[in-house]
Structures are given as C-alpha cells and as structure tokens.
N, C-alpha and C positions, 0 to 999 in steps of 0.2 A: 183122819189127821186130827191133831189137837186143835181145839177150836175156842174154848172159852173157859174161864176159871170156875171153881165151885165143883159140886158133885158131878155135874155133867161135862167136865172139862174135856174128856176124851170122846170125840165124835168120829166114828169111822165114816169113810166116804159113802158107803151104801146108805147109811142113816141120813147123811146130808142130802143125798139124791132124793130120798123119799120125802124129806121135809120140804125140799124145794118144789116138789110136785103136790104138796098139800097133804101128805100122808105121814104116818108115824108107825114104826113097827109095832104090831099088836094093838093099835088104836084105831078106832073108827073115825071117819071124818067129822061126826057130830061132836066128839069130845076132843078134837085136836086143838091144842093151845096155839095162840097166835105167836109168831116168831117175833122176838124183840128186834128193835131197829139195828142194833150192833151186829146181829147175826145175818141180816138180810143180804149184805154185800158179800159175805163169805159164802153163803148158800148159793147166791146167783152165779158166783164164779165157778161153782162146781157143776154147771150145766153139762149135760151129756155132750161129748165131743170137744169140750173146751180145753185150753192149755192147762188149766188148773186140775182138771180131772186126769189128764195124761200124766202130769207131774205127781199127783197124789197116788197114782197106781204104779209108779215106777218102783223098781227093785230097791234102790237106796232108801226111799221113803218107807217102804214096807219093812225093811230091815231095821230102820230107826224105830218104827212103831213096836216091833218085836222086842227090841232092847229095852224100851221104856216100859212095856208091859211086864217083861221079866223082872226089871228092877223094882217096879211097884209091887209086884206079887211077892218078891223075895223079902223086901224091907217093910212093907205095910205102910210106907210113908204116903202122905197126900201127893197129888200129882206135881205140885210145885216143888216139893222136896225131892221127888224122883228125878225131875228134870235137872235140878241143881246137882244132885249126887252123880247122875250119869254124866253130865257135862264135865264135872271136876275129875271124875275117874278116867274118862276117855282122854281128856286133854293131858292129864298127868301121865297116863300110860302110853300114849301115842305121840303127841306133839312135843312134849318136853324132851324125851330121848332124841327125837329127830332134830330138834333145835340145838341140843348140846352137840350132836354129831356135826351139824352144819358149822357151828362155831369152831369145832376141832379142825374141820377141813379148811376153813378160812384162815385159821391161825397157822396152818401149814404152808400157806401161800402168801408174807409181810410185805414182798416186791410187787405183787399184783394188786394190792390194796391201795386206794387213794385216800389221802386225808380229807380232801374236799369233795363236794358233790359235783358230779358232771351235770351238764345241761339236761341230759336225758333223765337223770335221777331227779332233778328238780321238777321236770314236767310230770313224772310219775307221782311224785309226792303231792303236787298240787291237784292232780287228777284224783288221787285217793281221798284227799280232803274234800273235794267237790262231791264225790260219791257219798262220803259220810254225811254231808249236809242233805243230799237228796234222799238218804235213807230215813230221815226223820218223818216226812209225810208217808212214806211206804210203811214204816213201822206202826203208824197210826191206823192202818187199815188191815194189817195182818192179825191173825189170832194172838191173843195175849201170851200164850205159852211160847210162841216163837220169839216174841220180844224178850221174854224171860231167858230163853236160851241164848239169844244174842248178847244180852247183858252179861250173863254168867260167863260165856265164852270170852268176851272182851276183857272182863276182869281177870280171868285166868291167863289170857295172853299177856296182859300188862304185868301180872305177877311173875309170869315165866321169864319175861324179858329182864325184869329187875333181878330175879334170882340168878340169871346167867351173867350178870355183872359182878356178882359176889366173887372175890378172889378165892375164898375157901371152897365154894361150889365148883369153880372152874378147875381148881386143883383136884377136887374129888373126881371130876369127869376127865381128868388128865388132858385138859385143853392147854396147849403150849402157850406160854406168855407172849404178849406182843408189846410193841412200843407204845401202843395207845392204852394199855391196861393201867388201871389206877388202884392203889391200895385203899383208897377211900372213895369208891364210886358214888355212894349215896350222898355224901357231903358235896361232891362235885356236881351232881345233878341238882341238889337243892340250891347251891350257889348259882348255877347257871339259870335256874328257873327264876330266882329272885332278881338276878341281874337283867333278865330279859323282860319280865312282866311287872315286878314290884318296884323296880328302881326308876321306871319311866315317870315323867312328870306330865 
C-alpha cells in the first residue's frame, strides 16, 4: 500500500512485513536503516494476521494499486500527481454520470420530494458531521497518500455537486426542471452562506 511521500512513497505489503521484522529486501541486518517514528505505527499495524494485513491483501486494494501503478508508468508523473490524476479521472468518469442520472430520476418523481428535512434526515446529517470530525485524528495516523486521495476526492465531490446545480449542465444532461431549480444557483448559495455565517453578530 502507499505509505509515505518522496521517492519511497509506494511500499508494498511484503516490504512492510520485512521491515516490521527488522529486514529489508536485499539488505543485511548490519546495514538496515532505522525506521522513522512516523512509519512505526503503520508498520506495526501490518503485523501478520492483523486486520490491516487482511485489508491490504483484499482484491479492491490490489486493484487500486494496479491502477495507480499503471497510471504512474503511463504518465511518468510523481506519485502525488498520479494520485490526483487517477482520482479526478475516476470521479469524472464514474461518479459524475451516476450523480447526473440520480438527479434525473429524482426530477422525474416532484410529488415524492419534500421541501423540508425530515427528522431522520437531520439525524443522518448530524451523524455524518460527527464522523467528519472523528476523521481528523484518523487522518493524522494513516499514510499521507491516503489523506491526499481523501482531499482530492472531497474537492471533486464538491465540484461535482456545484456543477449539477448549473442550469446549463442540467439541460445538457436532460434533467427535467423542478420547482426548486434556480437560474442563479451560485448567487443563491453565496447569499445563503453570507446570511447564515457572515451576517451574525
């Protein structure tokens, strides 16, 4: 799995296992460099039989590794660039069409939509916000490449949601108009943000 920035950013699980046991592929114990503090926690989590090892050896993780390896080999970009490029490409090719289709389906059903949030929706919203806060200490312990992916994916998700508010893009995707649609969605968002956060005394 990806582990740390720099030339040695890409660390496979077998390499982590060897380093956790005090070995390095092709190196003798006499010239083994000491592990830095930031790598100790990640290596210890990869102990044989642990949940981290099982997750790292799973098919989805292996597939993601192959995609990143292929992207880096094809483009010649550094690893951070390969992560950014792969995330943008996958989000644009997979989740954007699915989100547009979801909006299309929701627009087909004006009578089933509610203007206000239900109590259950409010609970879900608060739960997601709490999870977002809990992710901060978790993000401080995972490999930096994973944090970069999360950041890039979140920015792409926000951009995608803003794009789906555009009347021109909605017409391009043939999403039927609804009563809640606005011809100036970005001005409305800016006004709502200012009214909620900047106008408070």
